[in-house]
N, C-alpha and C positions, 0 to 999 in steps of 0.2 A: 502494500500499501506505500503510495508516494504523498498520501496526502496526511499530515501526520496529526495524530487524535491529542487534543487538546481538552476535549471535555466528553463526556460517554452519552449513550443513547439514553441511559437514566437523568440527564439533566436536561434532556431536552425538552419536558412538561416545561419546566421553571423557565428555561428561556422563552418558551412558546405563552407562557402567561405574561412575560413582560413586557408582550407586542400588543398592546389595545388600541382601539379606535377601529377595526376595521373587523367587526364583529359576522357581518353579514357575510364573510367568507370565511367562516370557522368550518365549512363541510371543506374547504378547498387545503385547508391543514390536515384535517383528521385524513382527508385521500390521498394527500402526497407524502406526508411524514416520514412515512419507512419506505417508500421508495428514494427519496432523497438522500435518506440515512446511509442505504445499502449503496448507492451509486459513490457516495464521498466515501465511506468507511471501508468500501471494498473492493471495487471494481476501477474507480478513473485510476488513470495513470498519470503521471507527470506533465506529458505532452498529447493530453487528451483533452477535449473542450466539451464543455456542457452547456446546455442551448435551454434556458427553461421559456418553452413559448404558452404554457399555462399561467401568466404573468399574476392574475388579478388573484388578490388574496395571496401573497407572496410570503404568510409570517413564517410558513414551514422550512422556506430556504433561508430566510436572514436567520434561525434559529439553528440549521445545519450549519451552515458557511460559521455562525458566531462558535458552534462547536470545534470547528476544525481551526479554530484562530484567525478566520479573515476577514472577519467582520467583530468589532471591540464588544466582548457582551456588554459595556455600559452603554452604549450607543441604540442598545434595543429597546430603553423605555423611553427613547425618543419618538418611536417608529411614527411616521405620518405628520411629525410635525414641521412649522416651516423651515426651520431651518436643519430638519434632519437628513442624513444622506439616504435614508431607509425608508423612501416613498409607498404608499399603496399600490404601487405599480415599479417594477425593478428599473432603474436606469446606470446603466452601462456608464453612464461619465461620472456618477456617484456615489455608486454601491460597491463596497470592496468585492474583488471576486465574480461581479457579473458580468456574464460574456453580452447579454442583448438588452436591450431595453424593450421591455412585453408590457402585456397586459390587453392591448387590442390581439384579439385573437385572430388566429389564421396566418402569422407570419414567423412564428420561428421555425416550421419545419423547411419554409423556402429556404431560409437562409443556411439550416443546418446542411441542406444539398449543399448549399455553396462552399460553405467550411470541408466540409467532408472530400469536394471535387479539389479542395485547394492541399491534399494532402493529410490531413489530420482524422485521426479516428473520433467520430462526433457523436454523442448521445443527444437526442433532442428530447425533453419531456412533453405531453400533449393531454389534454383531457379529452373526454369523449364526445361532452358538448362542444367543443370546439372544433371536434371534426366536420360538424353542420358547416362548416365554411368552405366555401370551394376550392380557395387557392391550398388549401392542404393535400388536396387529392392530385390537382397539378403535381406537386412536388411528390407525389407518394409514385405515381403512374411513371414521371422521368425518371426516378431514381430506381424504381423495377427494371426499368426497360434498358438502364445503361451497368445494371449489375455493379449498383453504388456500395461495394461491402463494406464502407469504412464506417457506414450510416447505422445507430441505431438509435430506434425510437421507442418511447417507452408509452404507452396509452393508457392513462389510467382511467378505470371504466367504472363510471361511480351512478351509470344509468341516468345520466342528466340530460342526454343527447334528446334533441325534440323529434328526428327523424328515424334514428339508428338504421340498422342495416339488417337486411336478410342473413340469418347465418351468424350473426356478429361481425365485430370491426377487427377480428382476425382473419376471416372469411374474403371480407374486402382485399385486403393487404396482400394475403396467398393471390387471389384473383390477377393484382399487379404485378406479382414475380417477388415479393417477398417470403424471407424466412417467418416465422410465425411461432411464439413460444408464449403459452398462458401460464399465470402465477396467480395467487393468492398476494392483494397489494400490500398484506400486513404479515407474511413469512419471510421473515428474512433471508432464511436457506434457501427457499422457493425463489424468490426474486434475483438471489445471485446466482444460481443456476441456468436462470432463463436469459440474464443478460451476459452471459458469458459463455455461452451453447454455439459449437459452431453452427456458421451459416455459410462458409463455402464464398462465395463471389456473389452473393447477393446482399442486400438491406436486410435486416433484421427489426422485426417489431417484437416488442413485450406487451401483451394486454395484460395490465395489472387490475384484476377484478376487488372493488372494495365495496363493502356495504353502502346503501344509498342515503 
């Protein structure tokens, strides 16, 4: 693991509690916290890139970055404040460790394709509701056609999509030529296995299912 541990998983509830003011997005915290922890604690290497496309409700993201020493813990209490670097949507020009500014849904996956094309092993986290945005599927189709094996997407499925997909999210990605793995979004070992599974020269998606 290239990203040093400063605090542990058991410290995350206290860190998240320090981030107040955006309670309408509490479900985003619950649905993404374990996925983010496994990525930063077990999967991401020093030269890898992680892009949070599901940028609304970023409290879980900031908490994990703080646990890993990338965001000062003392800044969490100022979350969303006028002079805070930690906004309700992550800003790459302000927040330490943040690769892209996000929150407007449907942008991160296309950017992730570009980063992977540049030669980086790239991970991108999206939400199932976000996949209602058509721009995602242009990126999915292109990555599948060219066999962009450096790209891994984590689709957190908390059943918030308006339109859904026949056969589930994984079926749509598989149709476009992607490798697909399914995992319980709160099971750390299952997530690690899914995220590190061999997928040849195809882009890979992990559908992380969590309770709505």
